[in-house]
N, C-alpha and C positions, 0 to 999 in steps of 0.2 A: 623567546616565542618562536613558532615555526615559520618556515619560509612562505612567501606569498607568491601567487602565480602572476601572470602578466597583467591582469585587470585589478590587482591589489587585494584580491580575496584569498583566503587560505584555501589550499586545495582540499577537496573532500577525501575522506578515507577511501581505500580501494573498494570497499563493499558498498559505498554510498554514492549515488549519482545525484548531482545537482543540475536541475534544468532551469535556465533563466530565460525569461521572455521579456523583450524590450530592446531598447537601443541606447547607446551612449549619447545620441544626438538630443536635440531639444524637443523631440517628439513627446517625451514624458518628463517635463521639467520637475515635477514634484515626486515622481515615482519612476526613476530610471530603469529599475529592474524589478520583476516579480519572480521570485525564486521558490521552488518547491523541492523538498528533499524526498528522495525515494530510496528505500533500502530493501534489497532482495534477501530472502532467507527461505529455508525449508521448514514447512509447518508439519510437525509430527501429529498424525491423527490416527486414533485407534478405531478401526472400522471392520466389522464382521470378524473380529479376532485377529486381524492383521494390523501391523504397524505400517502406516503409509507415510512417506515424506513427500508432501505436495509443494511444488514451487509457489512461493507467495511473495508479495511485495507490500511493504508498509508505506503509506503515503500520508503526508500532512495534508489535511483537507479543511480549509477554513480554520475554525477554532478547534477542530477535532482531528480525526484521522479516519482512514479507511484502509482495508486490507484486501488486496486483489489476490485471489487464489486461482491457479490454473488447473483445470480438470480436462485432460486429454486435449480437445480442441475448443474449449469454452473457458471463459474467465468469469468467475463469480466475484462480486464486489460485496464485502461485508462492512457495514457501517454501524456504529453504536447509535442507539436511539436515546430518547430523553431519560430513560430509566437505566441506561448503560447495558442494555441487552443488545446483542448483535442481530441485525436483519440482513438478509441476503437480497441483493439486487442482481437480476440476471442480465448478462450482456446480450443474450439472444433469447427473448421470451418464447420463441417457437420451439426451442429445445430445452426441456426441463431436465435437470440432473436428478440423480437418485436422491430423494428427500431424506432418506436415512443418512446418507453421506453428508448432506448439508447440515443435518442436526449434529452429526459427529464433529464437523468442523466448528460449528458454533460452540459446542461444549469445550473444545480445545481452546478456542479464542477466549471464552469466558475465564478459563483457568489461567491463561497466560497474561491477560491484559486487565485483570481486576486487582 
């Protein structure tokens, strides 16, 4: 098996970042660490006849996941709903992105994650 790091856990792959919240002290006797995995990737999106590679991040979110997609200076959060369709959540509701681009991202996500 692989080597372990200083706290006894196996190190994450170079592309994956593990974020742990908590402490080793008795602050959390039953749940010493809460960890979530985040993996960055480039999302290929066909939009207006152009192939775009958008920076994205896959996050475990409760019993599901969400995907953060960076557009210029705004982050869009895509979450699957009960019917496994993706909905977009705006990080800044005052600045709405191009709705056709959002639809193109959803189309790509559906094809990749179904």
